[in-house]
N, C-alpha and C positions, 0 to 999 in steps of 0.2 A: 531499432532503438537508437536514440541520440539525445544529446543535451544541447540546450540553447537558452537564450533569454526568452522569458515568457512573452507572448504577443496576444493576449486576450483583447478582443475587439472592444472599443469604447472604454477602455480602462487605462489610465496613465500609470505606468510602472517605472519608477525611478531607477536609473542605473546607479552603480556604486559611485561614479563620479558626481552624479546629481546630489546624492545624499551628502557626500563630503563637501561639496560646494555650499549647500545650505547650512551645514554645520559650521563651516568656516565663517559664513556670514553671521550666524547667530553669536559666534564668539566675540563679535564686536560689541555685543550688548549683555551677554550673560556668561557665567563660567562654563568650562568644558562639560562638567557633570550635568548642568542644567540644559545645555544644548543637546546632549544625548537624550535626556528625558523628554525634551520637546519633540524631537523627531520620532522617538518611540511612541509617545502618546498619540501622535498623528498617524502612526503606522506607516511612516515614510521609510519603507525598507526596500532594498534591492531584492531581487529574486533570482533563483536559478532553477531550471526545469530539465527534467529528463522524461522521455516518453517511450512507449512501446506501441506499435501499430502492426496489426496483421497485414502481411504483404502478399502481393500476387494472387489476390482472391482466395488465398489458402486460409481457411478458418482455424483459429486457435481455440481449443476447447478442452475442458476436463469433463470426463464422463464417469459417473459413479459406478455404472454397470461394468466398466472396464477395469475396475480397481478392486484390490482385496477388501473384503468386508463392505463393499459398496460405499466406500468413502474415498473420494478423489481429491488430490491435492496437487496444485501446479503453481510454480513460481513464475509469474508472467512479467515481472519487472523487478530489477535489482539496481539501486543507485550505486554509483561509486561511493567511496568514503566521502562524507559530507564536506570535509576540508578540500577534497579534490573537485567535487561538484561546484563548490563556491569559488574555488581557485583564488584564495586570498593569501597574502603574505603577512596578514595581521590577524589578531584574535577576532572571532565572530561568535555570535550567539544565535541559535535558531529561535525565531519568534513565532512562526506558524508554518504549518504544512497543509497544502491543499491537494486533495486527490480528485482526479477526474476519471470516471469509469464509464465506458460505453460497452454494454453487454445485454444479454437476454438469456432466458432459460430455454428448455426444450419446447415450450409452447402448449403444454397440456399438463394435467395432473393437479393435485392439491390435497390438502389435509385439513379436516375440520378440527375444531377444538376437542371434540370427543374422540378423535383418532380414527374416524371412519374415512376411508379413502374417497375422494371426490374427483372424478375423471371428466366431468362435463363442465367446461369452462363457462357455458352460458346458462346453466341450470339455476333454478331458484334455490337449490340446496347450497350451491356455492355462494349465492347472493346473501343467503341467510346466515351461514356459519362463518364464512370467510369475509368478515366485515371490512378488512383492510387488504389492499392489493398486494401487500407484502406478507400477510399472514400465511402460514403454511408453505413458505418458499424455502426450498432446500438447496439453493445455489446462492453463493455469497462470496464476499471478499474479506480478507484479513490483512492487517499490517503487522509487520514484524521488524523489530530493531535487531540487526545482526551486528554483534560487537566483535566477533573474532571467529577464526577457523582453526581447527586442529588438523594439522597435516599428518598423514600416515606415511612412513617411509617404506612400509611393506603392504602391498595390496593382497587381498584374498585371491588365491588361485582360481576360485570359482567365479570371480567377477573382476578380471583384470581391467585396468584402466589404461588408456593410451598415455604416452609421455606428455608433459606439459606442452601446450602449443605456443608458438610465437605470435599467433593471430589474436589480437585483443578480443574480437567477437567470440572466438572459440573459447578463450579463457573465461570470459564472462558467462557463456553458456554452461561451461563445466562447473562454475561456482553455483549457478542457479540450480543445476542438477543436484549438487551436494545439499543445498538447502531443501530441495524437494525431498530427497532421500531422508534427510534428518528429521523433517517434520512428519514424514510417514512412519518413522520408527521411534519417535520420541517417547512413546509410552512403553517401549519394549527394551530400551537400552539404558544403562547407567553410565555410559561413556559416550556422550554426544560428540559429534564431529563439528558442529556449529554452535557457537556460543551466542545465545540470544538474551535479551533483557526481559525480565519478568514484568508482567502487568500486575501490579500489586493489588489491583481491585478484584481480580479473579484468580490470582495465583497461577496463571499460565503465561505462555510467551507470545500471545497474540492479542491484538485489539481488533474487534470486529468493525469493519468499515461500512459495508452496505450489502443488503440482500437484493437480488433481482426481483422485479415484479413477477408475481406468480403466474405461471401458465400464459406467457405472452412472448410471441416470437419476434416482436419488433425491438430493434436496438433502442435502448434508452440511455441517456446521459445523466449520470449522478455526480454531483460535486459535493465534496465533504471537506470542511475546513476545521482543522484543529489548531488551537493556539496555546501559548505558554500560560494563558490565564484561565484555561479550562479547570474548573474545580476538580480536585482529586477525590472524586466520589464515584462509586460504582454506577450511580444513576446517570452520569454524564458521559456520553460516548467520547472516546478518545482521551479521557481523563488520564493525565500522567504521561502521555506519549511524548509530547513535545518537550516537557520538562526532563524526560529521561535521555534525550538525545545528546551525544557527544560528537565532536568533530571527526573522530575516528570511526564512527558508526556508519553502517549502510542501512537503507530502508528497503525492505522487500514487500512486494504486494503479492498476496497469495490468493489464487482462485480456488474455490471449493465447491464440491457437489456431493450430496449424501442421499442414499437410498436408490434402489434400482430405477432406472429410467431418467433420473435427473442429470441434466447436462448444463454446464455453464459455458456459454458461447461468448468469447471475448473479442471485441473489435479493437479497442485501444485502452491504454492506461497511461495516465500522466501524473507525475509527482512534482509539485512546485514548492520549493523551500524559500521562505522569507527569512531574512537574517538581519541582525543589527551589528554594526561595527563600532 
């Protein structure tokens, strides 16, 4: 896991210095407020990126069959606080978030609209009833806005935790584990340890990002872009996500798998934050 400036091929991405230089130039012709409106309308924004990549050929996955009630949850990426990721000494506003996911499922299985199990990926049954390659897919990703953590001064004797580590990677891994535990028990507790932001479109604390192609063992790359202009409607994926972000928030990407046999194999995850200053 690491953070850097985004380097997408064939796409010019302005640095913060580039944006400020253009804005200073515009100030020779227009007022400050209008200069900011011009750069925002052109989506001339700097970006900050953080990514996760499976290392040493060790596969990262979540398996429904290995989890209680056959519902698996795993936090595969957690950003720093957005203010730390952007690393600015001046106010900033998040304008867009782009997610890049490389993953696949277990390579077999499926479910028809009638609920009858379909286990033959090349059969006419699948071709007839699963009209879309994502229909009947039970491995997917969610985005969560993490606003705060509640620290316990006393741990349960049945599940003691080690003392806080001075290693930044170990600290981040511990935080991700707490998010994982909190999401797995969110329906069973009235005293959550992680404070998340509600998705007002469905009254839960997640936004669905993307499902894997059903019954396909090949890694696929999916890119999802959410902006602050997405209409706040339940029919619009990501609606309200960017608008809800504050500089003290973190973004978590959650891998999910549901029902026996379903496995979400994750090769890499990237979160890219575009911001206006």
